[in-house]
Each structure stands twice: as C-alpha cells, then as structure tokens.
N, C-alpha and C positions, 0 to 999 in steps of 0.2 A: 496343261500342265505337261512337262515333259514326261519322256519315257522313263527316265532315270529316277524320278519321282514316283513310281506309279508302285502300288501294291497289287498283288495278285493272289487269291485264294487257289490252292491247287485242288482241282476238282478229284484227285485222287484220293488225298489223305485230309484235307482242309488245312493244311498249313498256310499262314501269311507269310508271302516270301517277297521282298523289295526286289523288284527287277533291275538290273544294272543295264549299262549300255551295251547292245548288241552288234557285233560285226556281221557286215553282209556275209549270208550263207551259215551263220551259226543259229543256235537256239538256246534257250534257256530251260532249264531243268530243276525239278521240285529237289531239294538236298536230302528229303526222307524217302519219297517213294519213287523218284526219278522219272516222274511223269514231265511231259513235255507241256512248259507253260506259255511260252511265246516262241515263234520262230522269226528271225530278221528277214524283213521284205524289202523289196525296191519299190519302185513307183506303182500305180494301180491301172496303168496303161497296158500290161501286159495282160492282166484277168481281164480288161474291158474287151481286148482284140479278141482273147479266147470267148468271151460269152457272146459277143457278135457273130465270131465263125459257127458257134455252136448253133445259135439260132438259124443260121442259113443251111446248115447242115441237117437240122431238124427238120426243116420245110422240106428239104430232098427227101429225108427218110422217111416221112410219114405220108407223102404223097405219091410217091412211084412203088411201082412193083417190086417186093421183097423178094420172095422166093416161089419156084414154080415147079412142077413134076409133070411128067407125063408118064403114062401107064397104057400100055395096049392100046395105043391110038388116042386115049382121052388125055386132056391136059387141064391142069387146074392151077391157077396164081393166086398168090397171097399179097397183102399187104401187112402192115406191121400189128394192125389192129384186128385182124379177121379173128386170130386166136380167141380174142376175148368175145368177139361177136358170135362166134360159134358156140362159146360155152354158153352165152345166153339164150341162144335157139335151143340148145340142148338141157335147158333147165339149171344150170351151174352157174346160178347169179352170183353167187359169192366169189367165185374164180374170175368172172367176167370182170367184176368191179375191182377186184385186186390187181387182174393185169391192167388194166386200163389206168388207175391210179399210178401204179408204180413205173409203168412203162410209156405212157402218154402224156397223162395230165401234170404229174409232179415233176417229170425231167423238165417240160416247158414252164411250169410255173418257176422252177427255180433260176433259168436261166432269164425270164422275164423280169423277175424281181432284182436279180444281180445287175442286169443291163439298166433296169430303171434307176438303181441306187448308185451305179458307178458314173452314169452319164448325168444324173441329178447332182453329183457332187461337182460337175463341170459347169453348172447353171449359174447365173449371176445371183439367183436367188433361191437356194435348195427348197425341194416341197418340204413342209414341216412333218410328213408322216414318212418319211425316208427310213427313219428308225425301225417303224414297225415292219416295211419292207423288208428290211435285212435280217429282222428279227425273225420272221417267217423263213426267208430263205435259208437259215442255218437250223432252222427247228424241223425241217422236212427233208434234211439231206439224207438221212439213211433211208428213206422209201423211194428216192428215186432209183432206179436200178438197171440202167441202161447196160453198164459193164457186164453186169451180172448176166443179161439176158443175151448179149454178145456171145458168152460161153454157152448157153443154152442153144445158141444157134449151131456151135460147132459139133455138140454132141448131136441135135438133131438132123444134121447135116449126114452124119454117120449112118443113121438109122434109116434116114430117106435113101440113101444110094444104096441099100441092100433091097429096095423095093421098086424102084423106078428111077429114071433118069432125072437129075435134079439140074435146075436151071438157076442160076444166081442173080438175080434181078438188082439195078443200080440203087435201089434202098438198102441192100446188104452192105455193099462198100461205102453207102454213106454213113450206116449204123456203126461200121468199125471205124469211120474218120470221127462221127461225133462222140462214141466211146472215148478214144484216145484224147480228143479236145477237152473231153470232161473230166480226165485223170490229169492232164496237163494244169486245166484250170484249179482242180482241188490242190495240186502241188505250189502252185504260184500264189494262190490266193490266202493271205494271212488275215483272218477275221478282225483281229485285234487293230489290224492296220487301218481297216475301213471304219471301226467305230470310233477311232481317234480322228480319221478325216471328218465324219459326222460331227464330232464333238467341234472341230475346228472351224467348220462351217455354220455350226448354230444349228444342225438338223437333228437335235435330240429332243428327248420328250419334256426336259426342263436344264436349266444350267449344270453343268457338272461339277461337283466338288468331292475327287476322290478321297479318301481317307488318309488319316497319318498313320505312322507306324505304332504310336504309342496312346491312339486313341480307341473308342469303341468301332469296331468294322462288321460290316457283313458283305458277303460277295454275291453277286447276281448269278443265279444259274443258266441264263440266257446271254448275257454279253460280258460276263465276267468282271464287271465293273465291282471294286471293292469301294464302299462308301460308308460314310457314318449315317446310319438311319436303323430305325428299330425293324423287327421282323414283320411283317405284313403292310409295309408302306411301298410305294411304287418306285422301281427304279428311275433315277433322273436321266439315264442315258436311253435307256430302251422302253420303258414303261411297263416292264414286267414285274410281277408281285416279287419281292424281296424275301426270301425264307432261308432261315438258317440252315436246314435241311430238307429234303424232298419230303412232302407231307404223306404220312402213312406209308412210307416206303417198304418197311419189312411185311406189313399186311398185305399190302398189293402185291409185292414181288411173289411171297407164298401162294397167293391166289392164282396168279397167272402160271406160275409154274406148276401148280397142281394141276389146272385145266389143261396146259399143254402137255404134261405126262399123260392124263387120260387119253388124249387125243392120238398121243403118239403109238399106241398100241394098235388101234384101227387103221392107222395111217400105213402101217408097216404090214399087217394082217390082209388089208383088202386092195383090191388091184386100183393102181393110179390111172390104167388106162386099158382097153381093150384092142388089141391088134388082131385085124383079120385079114391075111393076104391070099389072095386066090384060095379061097375056102380052107386055109390053114392058119393057126395062131389061136390066141385065147387072152385071157385076163394076164395081166402084166403087174406085179407088185414091184416095188423100189427095189428090194434083193434080187427079184428076178431079173431085173434090170441089168444089175451090176455083173450076174452070172451070164446073161446073155453078151454083154461086151468081151467078158472073159473067154468064152467058148468062141467067139469071133475073131479073138485074136488082138482085141483092141485093150489092152491093159492101161495105157495111160487114161483112157477114157472111164474104164470101170473104177480106175481109183479115185479119179475127180467125181463121180456119182457117189461112190461111197464114203468119200470124206464129206462132200457137201449135204448129203442127203441122210447118211446112218451117222458118220462120226461127229460132225458138228452138232446136230439137234442133241445127241447124248451129251457131248461136253458142255452145251450151252445149260442143260437141265442139272447136270452133276454139277456143274462149277458155281452155278448159281445157288444151289441148295447148300453146297458146303460152305460159301460164303456167308449165308444168313444162318447156318448153324454155328458157325463161327462168331456171330454176334450174339446169338442166344448163349453160347457158351463164356463170352467176354473173352475170347482166345487173342492172345498176342502175338501167338507163335505164326511166323511166316507172314507177316502183314504185308511186305513188301512184294512177295510172291502173289499172295492172293489178290492184291491190288493189280498187279500185271495180268493175272489172269482175268480180272473183270474188264480190263481193257481189251483184252484178244477177244472174250465173249462177246462184247460191244460191237468189235470190229467185224466180226466174220459172220455175224447173226441172219444178216441179209443173203449171203450166198447160198443159205439152203433153198432159195427160190428158183435154182436152176431147174430142179425137177418140175416144176409148176410151167415153167416157159418152155421146157421141151415137151411138155404136153400140149401148150397151147399151139405151138408149132405144128406138131402133128396132126392134131386134131383140124386145123386148118385147112391143111393141104392133103389129107389121105382121106378124101370123100369119093369115092367110086363105088358105091352102091354095094353089089355083092362080091365085086371085083376085088376092092380093098378099102377098108373102113377101120379108122382111129377113134373111138369116142374116150372121152374121161369117165373114170370110176369113182366111187365115193371114197376112196383111198386118197384122192388127189385132194379132195375137199378137207377131209382130217387133216393130211400133212400141210396144206395152206394154212390152216389153222394153228398148228404148231410153230409154224415159222412166224405168222403174225404175234402169236402170244408170247413168244421167246423174244423176238424183238421189243415189244412192249414190257417185259419183264426186265430186260437190260436198262430199259430207258427209267423205268420208276425206280430200281434199285439206287440207292446211294452207296458208293464205297466209303465215303468218310465215317458211315457208322461203323464200319470195322475198326477204324482207328480210335472212334469215341468211346466204343465199347471197352476195348484194351485199355486206353487211360483211366475209365471209371474203375476199372478193375484193379488197376496200380495203386489209384486213391484210395481205395478201401482198403486193400492191403497196407498201405502205408499207416 
C-alpha cells in the first residue's frame, strides 16, 4: 500500500492522522501536538554504508588501546571495557554490567541487527525473522550510549591532565569516528522506510492490511502500523502485542519515579568516587565535581556536569511527576507543552550517564597504589540507579493518557 493511504497514530497525543506525500527533506507532524510522525527519506543504501562503517570502527575501538597515563615513571593503559572490569573487581557489579551493556554489547547489537536487516532486504529470499530483528534494533536504541561516553571522555581528560601525562590511543579516535557515524546513521535512517521495505519483500509476521480512516483501528507501539485488530492481538507487521495504551502506565511510572527520588538523595550526599593523588584528596560528590571544575577555571565542563548530573535528573523527576499529576487531575491545560516536555525528558534521560562513564574511565587508569588512586563510591551506584529508573519511567509512561484524561473531563462536563 502506498504511503499516501497510510494512517499513523501520533505517539504523543493518540490522534489518527492520514499521511500525505512527503517531499525529500520534509517531515509530517501531528496537527494537534506537533510531534514528528514521519521524515521523508531516500534509499536505504546510505544507512547500510554507515552501519558497515560503524562495525569496522567498532572493531578498532574495542580492540586497540584507548587511553594511557604516565605518573612518576609508572604507566598504565586502558581499553574501552577496562573501567567495567575494574568496577567488577572492586565489587561494583551493577556498574560493571551497566557499562558493559551501554558501551559494548548494545551498540554492537544495534549495528549487527541493522546490518542484518538491510543486507537481508537485498537478498533474493529475505529471512522470515527480519521484522523481529528490526523491532529489537529500535527497542534498545536508548540504551546504546557511545556518544554519551564520548562526552565522558572529554570530561575525564581534563581531570587526568591535572594528575599525570595523558596519552591518547587509537581507540579514542576510533570512538570519535564511531560516535559520529552513529549520529549520522540516526539522522539518515527512517524506521518507517525500513518497515515498508520489509512489507514489500514479505518479511513481516503476517500479510499487512493497514486500517481505513473510517474503520476501527489500533496503532502498534513498536512499528507504528495502524491496523484493524482488537487489543491483545499480534501486530501483523512486527509481531508485537497490540495495545490501545501502555499497560499500567501510571502505576509503573509512579513506582519508578518514587524509587528514583529515594535514590537521588544518597546519590548526591555520598561520594561517587574517591580520588587520592600524592597523599592528597578524598571523597568527591557530584556537586563537588562541579565546584572543582569551577575552581579550576573549566566553566564549560562545570556546566556540562551540572546539567547532566544535577539539572537533568531533577527535570526528569519533576517533569514526569507533573505529567502524572495532570492525568490524575484530568487537566486540559498546556497539553501541547506537557507533550513536548515528555519528548524532552525521553530524549535527555540517557545523558545523565556521563558521570558514570567519567568514573569508569578514572578508575580504569588511576591505579598507582599509594601514589595515586581512584575508586568508585556508593554514590555512583545510587546515581546509576537514578539514571536507569528515570529512563525506564519515561519508557513506561504513555503521554496519550494526558489527552485521554482531558477529553474524558470535557465529556463529563458536557
């Protein structure tokens, strides 16, 4: 079926919109909440080339030396995963698993899944499970954080340069190139173009029959197909379970926000790491790190740490709580603003991982016994919990419920 005949449910407000023909370089937006529904894209050749380039750069980045330091005649070299391994040896297994997943396994999984799908579409007989592979590629996107780690490297370099002579390895340049390739890939890839290519090649779970504008319809949370099917049935395109709204969204979001709020207090009160250099130093909290950058004259770095580690978590917690309270009050005020706030919260949540990545780099390199030592603190574990819980809270929250609640109040008043 052509793009002109497609319906699309806005994931921000739930409105059904018929998509028209899009010119190259344009995008379709929801007329009610202004969320982007679809971007016009070209062929899938460029995303395939970027994915293959990403795999090559990944091999370089993960196998060659990353950073090294020299202090008083002693030297130490790290690779990308050294920080996670050090966390594990120090007993911080939660941090070790989180860093390995977000920095090593999930970025590789996304590249492999996308490459498999795009190459599979070029085969004479596409594999029947390609739709599941692409669904997982989209599902784990928020948890692959190479570009966030790159900013963590910049912050770590400024701290290491004050302690010792820093040597930049080939993996650091590979990481920069890989992060740029990933950003370009995200900009070029239009998921709906891939889903439609899978349809055209018959690589979907079942034959796809999109819904008509005048009939009953439900939108898939995974692939965004709008089809005529009851809730609880299987999406014919990606095999996900069809649901009118995310199940138990309000209760799960409140529970995750409450847990993150509880952890946020010790995350800021306890040290995220302990730095000892030539017998001087001690515990460092998140706010202490900001103050250290300010006293050293690194105002831009202080601003980055403050925004990512203090302002962003507060914005996520307060923003989600405000949206949930609006649902309970069935408020219709500022729905467009609240929907935009949700999109902002969803987009920036992962950037709070910068502090965890900084700690992982420092503990991997600064291991010179009584001369200089950096170890992780309990505050880092608590802060990592805050980051994970707020990302999950944004994922389980359904912004369409804000519009449903407001519409229900208007019906009751009428």
